[in-house]
N, C-alpha and C positions, 0 to 999 in steps of 0.2 A: 743589835746586841753583839758584843764581841764574844767570839768563841775561841778558846785557846787552841793553838795549832795541834797539840796532841789529841784533844777531844775531837777536832774536826777530822783528823786523819783516821781515828778509830771509827767514826761514823761512816766515813767513806769505805773503809775496809769491810765493815759489817754489811754495807749496801752491796758491795761487789760480791762478797761471799754469798749473800742471799740470792743474788741474780744468777750466779754460777750454779748454785744448787738447784734452782728452778729449771735452768736449761738442761740439767742432767736428769730431770724427772718428767715423764710424759704419761698422760692418761688418755684413754679413749674408750668409746662404746664399740663393741664388736658384735657383729651378727655373722654366724657361720651357717650356711645352708648346704646340706649334703643331699645329693640325688643318687640313689643306687637302686637298680632294679625297678625303675619307674616310681619309686617312693621317695618323698622328700622329708627331711627332718631339719629343724632349725634350733640352733643353740644361741642364746644371747647372753652377753656378759659385759662387765666393765673391767678394764685391765689397767694397771698402774705398773710402770717399770722404771728403773733407774739405770744409769750408765754403768753402775757397779755390778749389775746382774740380778738384783732382787726384782722379783715379779710377783705381784699380787693380783688375783683375778676373782671377781665376784660374779657368779653365775645366777641368772634369774629365770631362765627358761632352758630346759623343760622343768627344772626344779632348783630351788636355791641351795647353793653351796659355795665354798671358797677354796681356792688353791693358793699355796705359797711356795715359790720355787726360787732357787738361786743358781748361779753359774756352775756350781760344783755338783749339781744333780740331786740336791736335797729337795724332796718334794713332799708337801703335806696337803692333804685334802680334809677339809673340815665341813661337817654337816650340822648346821645350827639346830635343826628340828630334833635331832637325837643327841646333840652335843658330843659327837664322835669324831675322832681324827684318825686318818690313815697316813702313815709315814713310809716313804719309799726313798731309796738312794740308788741312783744309776745315771750314767751319762745320757741315757735316753730321755731323762726328765730335765736335763739342763735347760735353763732359761735362755741359753745362747741361741737355741733353735727358734725362738719366738721372732716373728717378722719385725715387730716394732723394736725389739731389742737389737736385732741385726742393724737396723738403720740408725738407731740412737747411738750405737757404739761405733758407727762409721765403717762398717764392713760391707759397704755397698758395691765396691768394685769387683768382689768375687762371691758375695753372699755367704761368706764364711767358709767357702770350699777348702781353702788352704788349711784352716784349723780342723776340718773334718777329714783330712788325710788325702787331699787331692793336690795335684800340681798342674800348673799351666803347661799344656802341650803345644798349642798353636794359637795364633791370633790373625784374623783377617778382617778386612772392611769390605762390605758389599757395595753395590752401585748406589744404594740409598744412604750410604754413610753410616750404616749400623755396624758396630764393632762386634764380631763374633769370636768368642773365646772357647777353646776346647780344653777340658781338664780330664786327666786320667788319674787313677789311684797312685799315690806315692808308695814308698816302702812301708809306711805305716798302715796302708790298707784301704782307706776310704770307707764309705758307708753303704756299700752294696752295689752301686752302679759301676759298670765297666768304663763308662764315658759320660761326661756331663758337658752340655753345650749351653753357654750363657751368652745372651744377646744384650748389648748395651746401646742406648740411644741418649746422646748428650751426657754420657758418663753415668747414666742411670739404668739399672736392669729392667728390661721389659719382658724377658722370656728366659726360662731355664728348662732344659729337657734332659732326662735321665735315660741312658741306654744300657741294655744288658750285654752280656758277653757275645751274643750273636748280632749285635748292633741293632737290636729292636728297641724302638722307643717304648718305654714302659710307663713313663709319667712325664707330664709337662705342666708348667705353671706360667700364666700370663700376669704381669703387673701393670696396672694402669691407674688413671685418675690421680696423678701425683699432686700432692699438696705441699706448698712451700711453708715449712714451719720456721721457727726462729733460727735454728742452726743447721737444719737438714731438710731435704725433701723426702716425702714418704708416699708410697702408693696406697691410696685408700681403698683400692679394690684389687683383689687377686683371685684368679680362677685356676684351680688345680684339677687336672684330669689324669686319673690313674687307670690304666688299661688292665683290668683284672683278668680278662681273657679275650679271645678274638671277637666275641660277640657282645661283650658288656664292658662298661667302664664306670668309674665313680667320679662324680663331679662335685667339687667343693668350692663354693664361692664365699669369699670372706670380705665383709664391708666394715670399714672403720669410719666412725662419725664422732662428732663432738670431741675432737682432739684438743687437749689442753697441754700447754708446755710451761705453765706457771708453777707446777709442783704443789698446788694447794688442794688437790683432790683429797677428801677425807679418807678415801680408801687407803692412802699411803700409811695412815696411822692404824690400820687394822692389825690386830694380833689375835691369834687363836687363844681362847680362854685356857688358863692354866689347869682348870678342872675338867677339861675335855677328856673323854674316855678313849684310850688308845685301842683300836681294833685292827685286825689284819684282814685284808681282802685280796 
């Protein structure tokens, strides 16, 4: 069957546009296990994020609720059982800090440290070929650490450590179990250790499974009901 050139071109453009949109939208199941003071808690959720910064998360454990966040720090928490919504606005809530968002947006070489107010101070390569970069706060300040050490293997981050003004390591995170997705690699396991004091620490292990890059997850279409009751918390 003959297809006019204009119609064929339109079909191709639609196909390309749909493919590009799918590549910019990623969904995954997330399990976060926190160990503090010998006690463990587990939070499970489904997260959907887009390269533009929109992030939707559906929590199932310990209880069901939703969060909707964007790169500008607009945060909304919705509880279906009570039909209540909490709205917050702060840079602290920005979706830019989400790990999946960091990798989807291509900020893997510095884990977003430049945008957080840090500048590269030095770079060296050890005997195993690992690239070690040291960052310090720029004039804009940084996010609390006096020094950050980032380790890359094959151009991918495998470790980041944060130091205080006395050069004491206060927290560190390991990234592992990388998965090659359509357009980027992603660490499906991260383990963060924060030293709350000399005798205790908090360990947070995050696992990502069932990762989809086709942009078809129904969670992308979630919207908070217009009749949700606004509450402050």
